[in-house]
Each structure stands twice: as structure tokens, then as C-alpha cells.
C-alpha positions, 0 to 999 in steps of 0.5 A: 536443640530445636528444629522448628519445621512444617511437617513436625512443629518441633524436634528436640535433640532428646528425641521428643517430637511435637506434632504440627496439629494444623488447625486451619488445614483440619477446619478448612473445608468447614470454613469455605462452606461458612465463607460461601454462605456469607457471599451468598448473603444480600449486604445489610441483611440480618442473614448476612450479620448471622453468617458473619458472626459464624464465620468469625466464631469459627476463625476465633476457634482456629486461632485459639486451638493453635494458641493453646497448642503453641503455649503447651508446647513452648511451656514444656520446651522451656520448663524442661531445658536450661539452654535452649538453642534454635535457628533464627529463622526467616519466617517472612521469607519462607512465606514467600514460597507459594507451595508452602506458605499456607502450611508455614502460616498454619504452624505459626512458627514466628509465634512459637519463637516469640513464645519460647523467647519471652518464656525463657527470660521469665524463667531464666533460661539460656536461649541461643539463636543460631544463624539461618545459614548454618547447615544443621540439616545437611551436616552429618551429626557423626562425621561432619560431612556436609551433603549439599545434594539435599533437598527439602523433600528428603526426610532421611539420608545416608552420610556418604562419608561414614554411611550413618543414616539420619532423620533430617529433623533429629540430625538438625536438632542434635547439630544445633545442640552441639553447635549451640553448646560450642558456641556457649563454651567459646563465650564463656571461655571453657574448653569443650570436653 
């Protein structure tokens, strides 16, 4: 089970956490300086072309850092698991949130899902995508209680029913794993043990 997010790129049900490296955020100040230098140059000048190339090189560097990290994460996820269960995220809908859009764009969730999907086909792995409406973060992995009061800022919570303390992302990945295995058993006609 894999829970994708902005704080941590991916949290797996076995406890493995892949950090979000945020390449754009770390080089944003440098990019801003180069963009300002480009805007101050005269159109058609050699200096403008030189400044444009510097900015393009930095943008390409940011893209390469992100792609390298995503390929390493997706390869490790696919090579270490036979069945992968994750949410069917609506990334374009998530991008409409003005406060989170730059962070969501920087971690490139859609690209990570795309890479996991095609690598799972390459290596013959089973990939299940659970509906985005499944309350994986809000459901207690111990008793099944659904905490409707949970907000996006709550990173940890305690179940009111069984007093179990949960890390939001790890709990979501465990719930996705259990739900995915239940769906797989139901599809194959095997009774869960």
C-alpha cells in the first residue's frame, strides 16, 4: 500500500518513507535571480540570449533532479513488491488549490503514478488503484472507525473508538494495503483469512 503526498512523496505500508526532495523550491531563489537578470536585458541582444540560456540550463537541471528522483523511487517500489495498491488521485483537481498547487507541481505526483504504472507492466506486477473517495487517511486501521473531523493539517490523530494513535500517512498506506488485498481476494474468489 502506497500513500502519495506533498510532505512525504510516498509512504509505504511496510514503513518505508520516500522524502519529497522539492527541487524547484530549493533552487527557486537562484531561478528568480536569473529570471530578473533576463528581464533586464535588451530584446535582441547577445546578453539576452546568454541570460536566456542560463535560465534554461537551470530549468533543465531542476527537471533532471526531479526525474532522477522519481525514477529511483518508482523503480524501488516496483522491484520490491508484487502487488502495489495506491489511490487514483485527481492531480489536476488538486492543482486548483492555490495554496498547495506549487508544492503539488514540484513533487510531480502524476509523473510518479505514470512511472509506477508502466514499470509495473514491464516487470509483471499487479497494480491496483483504489477510488479517490475511499477514506484511507480517516479510517482507523485498528477498529475501522472513520474520523470525519480529520483535516489536511492533522498529521497524527488518535481514534476516539479504540484510542489507537495513528500517523496519518502510514495509517493511509496500511488501509490501502488491506483494502487492495480485500479487492484482490474478492476478484480472485478467495476467501480472506
